[in-house]
C-alpha positions in Angstrom: 11.0 -36.6 47.9 11.9 -33.3 46.2 9.2 -31.6 44.2 8.5 -28.2 42.7 5.1 -26.6 43.6 3.3 -24.9 40.7 3.4 -21.1 40.7 0.1 -19.6 41.8 -1.4 -17.2 39.3 -1.8 -13.9 41.1 -2.5 -11.6 38.2 -4.3 -11.4 34.9 -2.6 -9.8 31.9 -4.7 -8.7 29.0 -2.5 -8.1 25.9 -3.6 -5.4 23.4 -1.3 -6.2 20.6 -2.1 -8.3 17.5 -2.6 -11.4 19.6 -5.8 -9.9 21.1 -9.0 -10.9 19.2 -11.3 -8.6 21.2 -9.6 -5.3 21.7 -12.8 -3.3 22.2 -14.3 -5.6 24.8 -11.0 -5.5 26.7 -11.7 -1.8 27.5 -15.0 -2.8 28.9 -13.4 -5.4 31.1 -11.0 -2.8 32.5 -13.9 -0.4 33.2 -15.9 -3.3 34.8 -13.1 -4.2 37.1 -12.7 -0.5 38.2 -16.4 -0.6 39.1 -15.5 -3.4 41.5 -13.1 -1.0 43.3 -10.0 -2.8 42.0 -7.2 -0.9 40.4 -6.0 -1.7 36.8 -2.4 -1.1 35.6 -2.4 0.3 32.0 0.9 -0.7 30.6 1.6 2.0 28.0 3.4 0.7 24.9 3.7 -2.8 26.4 1.9 -5.4 24.2 -0.1 -2.6 22.6 -1.2 -1.0 25.8 -1.9 -4.1 27.9 -4.0 -4.2 31.1 -3.0 -6.0 34.2 -4.9 -6.6 37.4 -5.2 -9.0 40.3 -6.6 -12.4 39.6 -9.9 -13.5 40.9 -12.1 -16.4 39.6 -14.8 -13.8 38.9 -12.5 -11.7 36.7 -11.2 -14.7 34.8 -14.7 -16.0 34.2 -15.8 -12.6 32.8 -12.8 -12.5 30.5 -13.9 -15.9 29.2 -17.5 -14.9 28.8 -16.6 -11.8 26.8 -14.1 -13.6 24.7 -11.1 -11.4 25.7 -7.7 -13.2 25.6 -5.6 -13.1 28.7 -2.6 -14.6 30.4 -2.4 -15.8 34.0 0.9 -14.7 35.6 2.5 -15.0 39.0 3.0 -12.2 41.4 6.7 -12.3 40.8 6.1 -12.1 37.0 3.8 -9.1 37.4 6.6 -7.4 39.4 9.1 -8.1 36.6 6.7 -6.6 34.0 6.2 -3.5 36.1 9.9 -3.1 36.7 10.6 -3.5 32.9 7.9 -1.0 31.7 9.0 1.6 34.3 12.7 1.3 33.6 14.4 4.2 31.9 15.6 2.0 29.1 12.2 1.7 27.3 9.5 4.1 26.2 6.9 2.5 28.4 5.2 3.1 31.7 2.5 1.8 34.0 -0.4 4.1 34.7 -2.7 3.2 37.6 -6.4 3.3 36.7 -8.4 3.8 39.9 -12.0 5.1 39.4 -14.3 4.5 36.4 -15.3 7.9 34.9 -19.0 8.6 34.8 -19.9 9.0 31.1 -22.4 11.2 29.3 -23.3 11.4 25.7 -24.7 14.6 24.3 -27.4 13.4 21.9 -30.9 14.5 20.8 -33.7 12.4 22.3 -35.7 12.3 19.0 -34.7 9.7 16.5 -31.9 10.8 14.1 -31.1 9.1 10.7 -27.6 8.2 11.6 -25.7 6.3 14.3 -23.0 7.6 16.6 -19.6 5.8 16.8 -19.1 6.5 20.5 -22.5 5.0 21.6 -21.7 2.0 19.4 -18.3 1.6 21.1 -19.7 2.0 24.6 -22.5 -0.5 23.9 -20.2 -3.1 22.4 -17.6 -2.7 25.2 -20.5 -2.8 27.8 -19.5 0.5 29.4 -22.5 2.3 30.9 -23.4 5.9 29.9 -26.2 8.4 30.2 -27.7 10.5 27.3 -28.0 14.2 28.0 -29.0 17.0 25.7 -29.7 20.7 25.9 -32.1 20.6 28.8 -29.8 18.6 31.0 -26.8 20.8 30.1 -28.7 24.0 30.9 -30.0 22.4 34.1 -26.3 22.2 35.3 -26.4 18.4 35.2 -22.9 18.0 33.7 -21.4 18.4 37.1 -22.6 14.8 37.7 -20.2 13.5 35.0 -16.5 13.1 34.4 -16.5 12.6 30.6 -18.8 14.1 27.9 -19.0 13.1 24.3 -20.6 15.5 21.7 -22.8 13.6 19.3 -22.8 14.4 15.5 -24.1 17.9 16.2 -24.3 21.5 14.9 -23.8 24.1 17.6 -24.2 27.0 15.1 -28.0 26.8 14.9 -28.0 25.8 11.2 -29.4 22.3 11.8 -26.4 20.6 10.3 -26.8 22.6 7.1 -29.1 19.8 5.9 -31.7 22.3 4.7 -30.7 22.1 1.0 -31.1 18.3 0.8 -33.5 17.4 3.5 -35.8 20.4 4.3 -38.8 18.3 3.4 -37.8 15.2 5.3 -39.8 14.3 8.3 -36.8 13.8 10.6 -35.4 17.3 9.6 -38.7 19.0 10.3 -39.0 17.2 13.6 -35.5 18.2 14.6 -36.2 21.9 13.8 -39.4 21.8 15.7 -37.9 20.1 18.8 -34.9 22.5 19.0 -37.0 25.6 18.5 -39.4 24.4 21.3 -36.4 23.8 23.6 -35.0 27.3 22.8 -38.4 28.9 23.5 -38.8 27.0 26.7 -35.5 28.4 28.0 -36.3 31.9 26.9 -34.1 32.1 23.7 -35.4 33.7 20.6 -33.2 31.6 18.4 -31.7 28.1 18.4 -28.3 29.5 17.8 -28.5 31.5 21.0 -29.5 28.4 23.0 -26.7 26.4 21.4 -24.2 29.1 22.5 -25.5 28.9 26.0 -25.1 25.1 25.9 -21.5 25.5 24.5 -20.6 27.9 27.3 -21.9 25.4 29.9 -19.7 22.7 28.3 -16.8 25.2 28.7 -17.6 25.5 32.4 -17.6 21.7 32.6 -14.0 21.6 31.3 -12.9 24.5 33.4 -13.9 22.5 36.4 -12.0 19.4 35.4 -14.3 17.6 32.9 -13.1 15.7 29.9 -14.6 16.5 26.5 -14.5 14.3 23.4 -16.1 15.3 20.1 -16.3 13.8 16.6 -17.4 14.9 13.2 -19.3 18.1 13.0 -19.4 18.6 16.7 -15.7 19.6 16.5 -15.6 22.6 14.2 -19.2 23.7 14.8 -18.5 24.0 18.6 -15.5 26.2 18.0 -17.4 28.3 15.4 -20.2 28.8 17.8 -17.9 30.0 20.6 -16.1 32.4 18.2 -19.4 33.8 16.9 -20.8 34.9 20.3 -22.9 38.0 19.6 -22.7 37.6 15.9 -25.6 36.3 13.7 -24.0 33.8 11.3 -27.2 32.1 10.2 -29.1 32.7 7.0 -32.8 33.5 7.0 -34.0 29.9 6.4 -32.3 28.9 9.7 -33.4 31.6 12.1 -35.9 33.9 10.3 -33.7 36.8 9.5 -30.6 37.7 7.5 -27.1 37.0 8.9 -24.9 39.9 9.9 -23.1 41.3 6.8 -19.9 41.7 8.7 -20.1 38.4 10.5 -16.7 37.1 9.3 -14.8 40.1 10.5 -16.4 40.0 13.9 -15.4 36.4 14.8 -13.3 36.2 18.0 -10.9 33.3 17.6 -9.7 33.7 21.2 -12.9 32.1 22.3 -12.4 28.8 20.4 -10.6 25.8 21.7 -8.7 24.5 18.7 -8.9 26.7 15.6 -7.9 30.1 14.4 -8.3 32.3 11.3 -10.9 30.2 9.7 -13.4 31.4 7.1 -17.1 30.7 7.4 -19.0 29.0 4.6 -22.2 31.0 4.5 -23.8 29.4 1.4 -26.8 27.5 2.8 -26.7 25.1 -0.2 -23.1 24.0 0.7 -22.9 21.2 3.2 -20.0 22.8 5.1 -19.5 25.2 8.0 -16.0 26.6 7.3 -12.7 25.9 5.8 -11.5 24.1 8.9 -12.8 20.9 7.4 -11.1 19.5 4.3 -13.8 17.0 3.2 -14.5 18.6 -0.1 -11.0 19.4 -1.3 -8.8 16.6 0.1 -8.9 14.3 -2.9 -7.4 11.3 -1.0 -8.1 8.0 -2.7 -9.8 5.6 -0.2 -7.0 3.0 -0.8 -4.5 5.6 0.5 -6.6 7.2 3.2 -4.6 6.2 6.3 -3.4 8.6 9.1 -0.4 8.1 11.3 -0.4 8.3 15.1 2.5 10.0 16.8 4.5 8.2 19.4 4.9 10.1 22.6 7.1 9.6 25.7 5.1 7.4 28.0 7.0 8.7 31.0 7.0 12.4 30.2 3.7 12.7 28.2 1.4 10.1 29.7 -1.9 11.7 28.5 -1.2 11.6 24.7 0.5 8.3 25.2 -2.7 6.9 26.7 -4.8 8.5 24.0 -2.7 6.9 21.2 -2.4 3.4 22.6 -3.0 0.9 19.8 -1.7 -2.2 18.1 -0.7 -0.1 15.0 0.5 3.4 14.3 -1.4 3.5 11.0 -5.1 3.9 11.2 -7.6 3.6 8.3 -9.2 7.0 7.5 -13.0 7.6 7.3 -15.2 10.4 6.1 -17.7 12.6 7.9 -19.4 16.0 7.6 -16.1 17.1 9.3 -13.5 14.6 8.1 -10.2 16.3 8.9 -8.8 19.6 10.2 -6.7 21.9 8.1 -3.4 22.0 10.0 -2.7 25.7 9.1 -5.8 26.7 11.1 -4.9 24.8 14.3 -3.7 26.9 17.2 -0.1 26.5 18.1 -0.8 25.2 21.6 -2.9 22.3 20.3 -1.3 18.9 20.2 -1.7 17.0 16.9 -1.8 13.2 17.7 -2.7 11.8 14.3 -2.3 13.3 10.8 -2.1 12.7 7.1 0.8 15.0 6.7 1.1 14.7 2.9 -2.3 16.4 2.6 -1.8 18.9 5.3 -4.6 17.6 7.5 -4.8 16.5 11.1 -7.3 13.8 12.2 -6.8 13.6 16.0 -6.0 16.5 18.2 -5.9 17.3 21.9 -5.6 20.2 24.3 -6.2 21.5 27.8 -8.8 24.0 29.0 -9.0 25.1 32.7 -8.6 22.0 34.9 -10.0 19.8 32.1 -9.0 18.4 28.7 -10.6 18.0 25.3 -10.0 15.8 22.2 -11.3 16.2 18.7 -11.4 13.2 16.3 -12.3 13.9 12.7 -14.8 11.7 10.8 -18.0 9.9 11.6 -17.5 6.1 11.9 -14.1 4.5 11.9 -15.4 1.3 10.2 -17.7 2.9 7.6 -15.6 4.9 5.2 -18.5 7.1 3.9 -21.5 6.7 6.1 -24.6 8.2 4.5 -27.8 9.5 6.1 -30.2 6.7 6.7 -27.6 3.8 6.5 -27.7 1.0 9.1 -25.3 1.3 12.0 -22.0 -0.5 12.0 -22.0 -3.9 13.6 -18.9 -4.0 15.8 -19.1 -7.7 16.1 -17.5 -7.6 12.7 -14.7 -5.2 13.8 -13.6 -6.3 17.3 -10.0 -5.2 16.8 -10.7 -1.8 15.1 -7.8 0.6 15.6 -10.0 3.6 14.9 -12.5 2.5 17.5 -9.7 1.9 20.0 -8.9 5.6 19.9 -12.5 6.4 21.1 -12.2 3.9 24.0 -8.7 5.3 25.0 -10.5 8.6 25.6 -13.2 7.0 27.7 -10.7 5.2 29.9 -7.9 7.7 30.4 -9.8 9.9 32.9 -9.6 7.0 35.3 -5.8 7.4 35.6 -4.2 8.6 38.8 -2.7 12.0 38.2 1.1 11.9 38.2 3.3 14.5 39.7 5.1 16.6 37.1 8.7 15.4 36.5 11.5 17.9 37.2 
């Protein structure tokens, strides 16, 4: 009697296109499998950036537990998929993910009246992370990590410029007291001086191969801090003495990562650091506030391709203390990956520094258009397919990729 034996499922394919109902948890699955010591193929531009890995009953069960959609495919089918995505006829490629990056989030230990989108994403995706702050950075503990996120932060020593609105709030006073105590403990006369030392340690982290990711005010305030080394840019209510009268002319833009020729906002009553950010002047109706992701060559530009993997090229915009970056102030060597071109603003940018890399992402919370101080955190159970949050998780996962030899 002739019969056909059923094909044995050798691989699991996790689609990341519109058929997937749990995009964010899929990243957590990929990370979890890497922790098992099993490689994951990230199929760039194939089914929205699908993941593929060897089948085991344990892996399949975990996919079911977390509600992530998947397909069981044969060994021969997985070979066909790899042959297709690596062929020269399509803008796709397969990137091998090998080692889960060790993740740190730079965040104050005292309670703050806002949430952080990255910790929300990490928690929802079930990706482990450690919280570090100024003490840990100054103690040289960043060398223990591969990836660092900068929390909603002000590196200029102006306490987020919340003084005008919240100087009498308990959380503001507690933050000032905690940061001044840390600065004193490390021998710094001012918080701004301590923050500069922290920023320079983060620069060393990147020089040695670390990956930096920053959102909202951590982006422009970090660059301003570096450019203002040796210059007092803080008004008296922030550090006890007047700012330097010639502070603007003494900025050194060569020290900053992303921005050039920016002008400081020195008014302590204005909730803004410089003209890098376009929050106050952009006048974009919420119904039209969408930015576009660029499409890169998966084979020639794998890093930006990984960072832009998504099931859509159009991402809903969202506000923050730093919402977007004025394109005219971005250095020429910086790669713009997402923009709202009609308004002259970039939302998602990337660059190299030393042996490492950095990414800046404008805005505070991809699923809360205008997140206010004191509001409840976003519940990602309501947004499991968020394109904006996918960009965060792309950044967390891409350091796991095997470095490819440069094409010639």
